[in-house]
C-alpha positions, 0 to 999 in steps of 0.5 A, a space after each residue: 550043150 548050148 541051147 537057144 530058146 525060140 517062142 513068141 510068148 515072153 512067158 513061155 521063153 522064161 518058163 523054159 529058161 527057168 527050167 534049164 538054169 538048173 540042168 547040169 551042162 546046159 547053157 541058154 545063149 540066147 532067145 528069139 520070138 519069131 522064126 526069122 530071127 531064129 535063124 539069125 540067131 543060129 548063124 550068130 550063136 551056133 546052138 547045139 539045140 533049138 527049143 522050138 515053138 511051132 505057131 509063131 508070127 513071120 515065120 513058124 517052127 516048121 519052116 525054120 526047121 525046114 531052112 536048117 536041114 540046109 546047114 552043114 551041122 544043123 542044131 538038133 531041134 525039139 519042138 515045143 508046142 501046144 498041138 496034140 499028139 495027133 498033130 505032131 505024128 507028122 512031126 516025129 521024124 524030123 525033130 529029136 523029140 517034142 514037148 507039149 505045153 505046159 512042159 514038164 521038167 521031166 519031159 524036158 530032161 528026157 528031150 535033152 538027153 536025146 538032144 545030147 545024143 544027137 549032139 554027139 552022133 548027128 544023123 547023116 541026113 534028115 528026111 523032108 519036112 511036112 508042109 501044110 502051107 507054102 514057106 515065107 522065105 526061100 533060103 540061099 546057102 552062102 559059105 556055110 550060112 544062109 540068105 534068107 529071101 522073103 517070097 514077096 521080095 521075088 521078082 522072078 525065078 529062072 532055072 540055071 542048069 541044077 540050080 534056080 536062079 532068084 532074082 529078087 528086091 536085093 540082089 540075085 542068088 542061087 538055090 538048089 531046088 527044082 522050078 517044078 517044085 517051087 511052081 507046086 508050092 507057090 503056084 498062087 503067088 507065080 506065073 509060068 512064062 516059060 520052061 525055065 521061068 516063073 514070074 511074080 503075079 504082082 510084079 507084072 506090068 504088062 505083056 508087050 509084043 515086039 515086031 517079030 510077034 514075040 511076046 515079053 513080060 514087063 515086071 516092076 523093078 526089072 530092067 529087061 522084059 522076059 520073053 514069054 514062050 508061045 506054049 505058055 502065053 495062052 495060059 499066062 493070059 488067063 491067069 492074068 485076067 483072073 488076077 
């Protein structure tokens, strides 16, 4: 059973690696110091199990687990955290197990046994993970892998039938999420300009009215101005006044 250790503290990773060294049929295939690197490592190494810290820079463990759900065969997740049991109650359904630091050898062994059962007979589907704060990245599925899109690089989001097209600094990707749910999660960062479009507030350069009286928004780095619906215009102007 291949294990990936994810923790931003080198000593914590070293301790887990040492505890796993004597466990039969367990092989540590890699380590990562933050959530973004963990997702890259999952794509390259295809571990069976993640020993995953929660509080990390760049991307926390809960967000990592959320993105992993999009994979066809996600690894089992065992959270390793300093949080107490009350805080962890919400994570129980989403993870195979959790370990409270400092991790004890007998609890690690129990968690690995549960992970083995998950690897042999994975769950058909995992429940939606609770999130106390917006994600730092969106993830698009590309031929069985994930492309991570930093929220700060997104210029606008546009509904396209059952998908949302994400226009960002590097390309355009489709994600299987609703525009409404993205607006709810990222409402502080994005402005609605049309029933099918949200734009990044910090990308707005100006509002421009054409000779027909139609208003468009000009975005930094986007060649074509985007149409603003008459219904959204008053709210948009109000939001822009308070940016």
